[in-house]
C-alpha positions as CSV (number, residue, x, y, z in Angstrom):
1,X,114.2,84.1,87.0
2,X,117.4,86.7,87.6
3,X,118.1,87.9,90.9
4,X,116.8,91.4,89.9
5,X,113.5,90.1,88.9
6,X,113.3,88.6,92.1
7,X,114.2,90.9,94.3
8,X,112.0,93.5,92.7
9,X,109.2,90.5,93.3
10,X,109.9,90.3,97.0
11,X,109.7,94.4,97.3
12,X,106.1,94.1,95.8
13,X,105.3,91.5,98.0
14,X,106.4,93.3,100.5
15,X,104.9,96.7,99.5
16,X,101.5,94.9,99.0
17,X,101.3,93.2,102.3
18,X,102.4,96.6,103.9
19,X,100.4,98.8,102.4
20,X,97.5,96.3,103.9
21,X,98.9,96.1,107.2
22,X,98.6,100.3,107.2
23,X,95.9,100.3,106.1
24,X,94.4,98.2,108.8
25,X,96.2,100.3,111.4
26,X,94.2,103.9,109.7
27,X,91.1,101.7,110.8
28,X,92.8,100.9,114.1
29,X,93.5,104.8,114.6
30,X,90.1,105.9,113.5
31,X,88.0,103.5,115.4
32,X,90.0,103.4,119.0
33,X,90.0,107.7,118.1
34,X,86.2,107.3,118.0
35,X,86.3,105.0,120.9
36,X,87.7,107.9,122.8
37,X,85.6,110.5,121.5
38,X,82.4,108.8,123.2
39,X,83.7,108.5,126.2
40,X,86.0,111.1,127.1
41,X,85.7,110.5,131.0
42,X,87.3,107.0,131.0
43,X,89.9,108.0,128.7
44,X,90.4,110.9,131.2
45,X,90.8,108.6,134.4
46,X,93.1,106.7,131.9
47,X,95.7,109.3,131.3
48,X,95.7,110.7,134.9
49,X,95.9,107.0,136.1
50,X,99.1,106.5,133.9
51,X,100.9,109.6,135.3
52,X,102.9,110.7,132.5
53,X,101.3,114.0,131.5
54,X,100.8,116.6,134.2
55,X,97.5,116.6,136.0
56,X,96.7,120.5,134.8
57,X,97.0,119.3,130.9
58,X,95.3,115.8,131.0
59,X,91.8,117.3,130.8
60,X,92.6,119.2,127.2
61,X,94.7,116.2,126.5
62,X,91.8,113.8,127.1
63,X,89.1,115.9,124.9
64,X,91.7,116.7,122.2
65,X,93.8,113.6,121.4
66,X,91.0,111.5,120.0
67,X,90.0,114.4,117.2
68,X,93.7,114.3,116.5
69,X,93.9,110.4,116.3
70,X,90.4,110.6,114.3
71,X,92.4,113.7,112.0
72,X,95.4,111.7,111.8
73,X,94.1,108.1,111.0
74,X,92.1,110.0,108.2
75,X,95.0,111.8,106.4
76,X,97.4,108.7,106.3
77,X,94.4,106.8,105.0
78,X,93.6,109.0,102.3
79,X,97.3,109.6,101.7
80,X,98.0,106.1,101.9
81,X,95.2,105.6,99.1
82,X,97.0,108.1,96.2
83,X,100.3,106.0,95.2
84,X,101.8,109.6,94.4
85,X,101.6,110.1,98.4
86,X,101.8,106.6,100.0
87,X,105.1,107.3,101.5
88,X,104.2,110.2,103.3
89,X,101.3,108.5,104.3
90,X,103.2,105.5,105.7
91,X,105.5,108.4,107.3
92,X,102.5,109.8,109.4
93,X,101.4,106.7,110.4
94,X,104.9,105.4,111.7
95,X,104.9,108.8,113.4
96,X,101.7,108.4,115.0
97,X,102.6,104.7,116.3
98,X,106.0,105.9,117.4
99,X,104.4,108.6,119.6
100,X,102.3,106.5,120.8
101,X,104.6,103.3,121.5
102,X,106.9,106.4,123.5
103,X,103.5,107.1,125.6
104,X,103.5,103.3,126.8
105,X,107.1,102.8,127.1
106,X,106.8,105.7,129.8
107,X,104.1,104.1,131.6
108,X,106.0,101.1,131.5
109,X,108.9,102.8,133.2
110,X,106.8,104.0,136.1
111,X,103.8,101.9,135.8
112,X,100.6,102.9,138.1
113,X,100.3,101.7,141.6
114,X,96.9,100.0,140.6
115,X,96.0,97.7,137.0
116,X,94.4,100.7,134.5
117,X,92.7,100.4,131.1
118,X,95.8,101.4,128.8
119,X,93.6,104.2,127.3
120,X,93.8,102.6,124.0
121,X,90.1,102.9,123.2
122,X,89.9,99.2,122.2
123,X,89.7,97.7,125.8
124,X,89.2,98.9,129.1
125,X,90.6,95.7,130.9
126,X,93.0,97.2,133.1
127,X,96.7,96.1,133.0
128,X,98.8,95.2,134.7
129,X,102.2,94.6,132.4
130,X,103.1,97.2,130.4
131,X,105.9,95.6,128.2
132,X,103.2,93.6,125.7
133,X,101.8,96.8,125.3
134,X,105.3,98.6,124.3
135,X,106.5,95.4,122.4
136,X,102.8,95.5,120.7
137,X,103.1,99.7,119.6
138,X,106.6,99.1,118.6
139,X,105.9,96.1,116.3
140,X,102.9,98.5,115.1
141,X,105.1,101.1,114.3
142,X,107.2,98.8,112.1
143,X,104.5,97.7,109.7
144,X,104.4,101.5,107.8
145,X,107.6,102.1,108.9
146,X,108.3,99.0,106.2
147,X,106.2,100.5,104.1
148,X,108.1,103.7,103.4
149,X,111.0,102.1,103.3
150,X,109.7,100.0,100.1
151,X,107.8,102.5,98.5
152,X,109.4,105.0,96.3
153,X,109.0,108.5,97.2
154,X,106.6,110.4,94.8
155,X,106.6,107.9,91.9
156,X,105.3,104.6,90.8
157,X,108.4,103.6,88.9
158,X,111.3,101.5,89.8
159,X,114.4,104.0,91.1
160,X,117.0,104.2,88.7
161,X,119.7,101.5,88.7
162,X,123.3,102.5,87.7
163,X,124.9,99.9,85.4
164,X,128.0,99.6,84.1
165,X,127.9,100.5,80.2
166,X,129.8,97.2,79.1
167,X,129.1,98.5,75.5
168,X,125.8,98.1,75.9
169,X,124.1,101.0,73.9
170,X,120.9,100.5,75.4
171,X,122.4,100.3,78.8
172,X,123.8,103.6,77.8
173,X,120.7,105.3,77.2
174,X,118.9,104.0,80.3
């Protein structure tokens, strides 16, 4: 197997794995948003305890964010399932998880005085050490970022390779 074929196979394998992971992350956003929407008071309490947002903004964010998370998860899912829009879906998903990572990073920088829920919608277990959540979210951000990197924008065909023409007529036409 020549080097180009091997690299192509590695890229396709990486793209497939990142796509499966990204589809799972869409489900995570949808489920987490649904959990928050189903229990807005608990989500509001978690946001207040985090002390990242101004207190006056917390009720608005607590009511709107779950629906934005659901919409973002659905939008990214639809884009990921369309081959021509896969890269955009990956960018949307990576951006969403990057924003969540920044939020948790801010909580980690100035943690709540008492253990509190992360507000993730997946667990109500009080958190005392926020660094694992920062690492988790940063790792989750990397999955769709890899997909965006290895997916070709707007095309299912490989990128044009510029190779020197060593007297090969076929290479001149490619």
